[in-house]
N, C-alpha and C positions, 0 to 999 in steps of 0.2 A: 765091773767100771763103777769107780768112786765118783759120787755125786758130791759136789763142793755147795756148801749153804753158805748164806751170806754172814758177815762178821769175822773180825779176827780168830774168834776161837775155833771156828771151824775150819781154820787153814792148818791147824797143828797137825791132822793126821797127813795132809796133803804133803807138808813140809818133812813130816818124819819120812815118807815114801820117797821123797826126792832125796834127802839124806842118806837113805839106805840104798839110792842106787835102782829104786823100782820104776821110778819116771825118768823118762830120756827127754830132755829138750833139745828140738832141734834147731840150732843156729843157723840161719841161711846166710847172713852176711854180717860183718864186723865193720863199721865205720870210726875213724878215729874222731874226736871231737870237734876238730876243725872243718870236718865233713857234714856236720848235722841236717844242713840244708839239703844234702844229696841223700841222705839216710831218709831225711821226711819225705821228698819225691819219690824215693825207691817204693817205701811203704804205702804212700798215696796213690801211685800208679797200679797198684796191686800186684807187683811182681813179688812180694814176699811170700815164699812157700814155708816159712818156718819164722822164728823170733829174729829180730835187728837188732845186733848191738852197736851201742855208742860206747866207746873208752877213752 
């Protein structure tokens, strides 16, 4: 497991792993920009099991 330290310079190894496809990000749900209040309510209710993306 990779430990991430504080500061932007410590994110470079994690960014490289993401770019190489070594780290997968689970996107639970996507919301359009018009539905930001619904997205915030979804997260606030604790229903998100992964990342919530607003496009």
